[in-house]
N, C-alpha and C positions, 0 to 999 in steps of 0.2 A: 731540543724542544720535545716535550712529551705530549703526544696526541692520543688521548684515551678514546677507546671505542666502547660504546654501550648500546643498548637496544631499548626501545620503548614500543611495546605492543599495546593492545587495548585490554590487557589483563586476562586474555583468553588464549589458550593454546590452539594451534601452534604459533609461537612467537617467531618473528624473523631473526635471522642471525646477521651479524655485521663484522667486517674485518677490513683492515687497511693494508695496502700494498704501496711501497715496500715494507711498511711496518707501522706500528703505533708510535714509534720514536723516530723522528726524522730531523734533519738539519734545517736551519733557517733558509728560506727562499727556495726550498725544494718543492717538488710536485708530489702529490699523493692521490691515490685512487681509493675511494671508500666503496665497498661492495655491500649490498643488502640482498640477502636471500629470503624470499617470501613463499608462502604456500601457493599452490596453483589457483588461478582465478583472480588474482589481484589485478586491479585495473589502474592503480596509480600508487606511487611510492614517494614519500617525502623524506629528505635527509634534513634533520633538525639540528641546528647548532645552538647549544644551550648557553654557553658562557663566552664572553661576559654579557652578551645580549642575545635575545632569541632571533634566529634567522632561518628561513625555509629555503630548501633547494628541491624543486619539483622534478619529477621524472615520470613521463607517461610512456608505457611500453608500446612497442610496435609488434603486434601479434602476441603469440604465446611466449612468455618470458618469466623466469623465476629469479634470475640474478640481475640486479641493477647496479650500474657503475656510475659513481659521481666523481668526476675529476676536479680536484682542488689544486690550483696552481699558486706558486710563489707563497707558500705557507710561511707565516710569521708567528710570533708569540701572541699576536692579537687574535689570529684565527685558530690558535690551538685551544683545545678544550674538549668538552664532551659532545659527541655526536650521537644522534638517535635515528634509527630507522622507523618510520611511521608509514604504515600502509593502510589503504582503505579498499573495501570491496563494495561493489555496486548492489544495492537492493533491487527487488523487482516488485512491480505493482500489477495486481490482477483483479478481476471481477469475480466475486463469489457467486457462482451460478447454482448454489444449492437451493433446497426448497424454500428457504426464507431469505436467501441472499440477494435475490433479484426479483423485482416486480415492476409494474408500470409506474409506481410512485416512489419506491425505495430501492436503493442499490447499495450493496456492501462492497467496499474495496479492501483488499488484503495486501499489506506491505510485508513482503518476504525479505528477510535480511540474513546474511551469512553469520552474524553474531547475535548474541542474546542482548540486544539493546534494551535499555530501560525506558527510553522515550522514543515515540514514533511521531513523525511529522508528515502531514499531508498538505500539499500546496496546490492551489488551483490557479492556473495561468502563469505568466512569467516564463522564465527559462531556468536551466540548471544553475546558472551563476546568480540569477536574481529572481528567486521564487517570490510569489505573491499569494496573499489570502491564505496564510498557513494556519493550521490548527495542530495542537500538541496533545498527546494523550499517552497513557501507560500501556496500551494494548494495540495490536497491529490491525484490528478490524475497524474500519471507518464506515459509518452509516451515512450515506448521502441521501438527503430527503428535503423537499420533494424533487423529483426529476420530471421535467415536462417533456412530452414527446416533441421531437424536432430540434431540441436544443443540443448543442455540442460543447463539451467542456474538456479541457486538458488538465490532467493531474500528474503530480510527481510525489514520491515519498522519500523520506530520509530517516536515518536512525541516529540516536545520540545517547549519551549517558547523563545521569543526574549530576555527577561530579564535574562533568565538562559539557554542560548543556549548550555552550556556545560553539562547540566543535561538532559539526554535523558530518555524517557519512557522505559519500558521493550520492548524486541524485540517481534515482531509478530512471529508466527510459520513460519518456512521456506516454501516458495512457489517455487516448481520446475516448471519452464516454459520450455516446449518443443513443437516444431512444427513438426508434423509427416511428414516424407518424402513422396513424391508422388511416387507410385510404377511405374515400367516400363510399366505395362499394362495400367495404367491411362494415361501415356504420349502417348502411341500408340493410345488410344481412342481419346484423344484431337487432336492429329495430323491428324487422319482420318477424324474427323468432320471438321477440318479446310480445309483439302484437298477437301472434298465434297462441302463445301460452296464455295470454290474458283472455282471449276468446274462449279457449278450452275451459279455463277456470270459471268464467261467467256461465257458460252453458251447463257445466257440471252442477254449479250451485242452483241454477234455474231448474234443472231436472229434479234435484233433491227437494227443493221447495214445492214444486208441482206435485210430486209424489206424496209429500206430507199433507198438502192441502186436499188431495183426492181422498186420502185415508180418513181424514176428519169428516168429509162430506158423505161418505158411504153410509146408508141406513143400517141399523143393527137388525139381525135376524130375530125370530121368535125366541130361540134359546138364549139370546143375548139381552132380552127385555128385562128391565130391572124389576125385582120382586118388591111387592108392597107389603109392608108389615101391618099386622092387625093389632 
């Protein structure tokens, strides 16, 4: 029985390597271990069996791990075929705190991904397995508007490719976004400052108007008397 080993990355280096022990050619009803080596930081690996029908074998690492073993028992001609290592890395979701990234009414969320994804997905609510209220776009910056003080929302982001838009990356860790409410004392302070500024403006305008009125009421001196023409 011929067991071919292949690999399937996301088209971006470095790609994982794959090998079989005791080898790619084994006898019927034998056991075989298929190993996948991935770059550091990979959080989940899938072993995909392509022929004669698609089938996934999942493996979640325990701690730091770069080599993953998939044990296949009692191999037959039905389970022989091409196997692929598919790995996914977790993106991260942060708040843009730059000059225009965060305000009382607008918030920009940034989806950081380890690969150059073509599609970015932001979801509000739900969980990693069942995301809800998702939006798709071609860039990683999401403008959230408006944001009301006191409201709390949980967001997650994913990455994908145009050729396989149904295949999403792992979910980022949830990001809870909340805008603190302004306390009543702050409101009173703001209103007091506004009132003082208004009084200053009114007094300044009144002084200017009074000075202009006095200038027009003052009598002209002898030298300023108008000359009569003969």
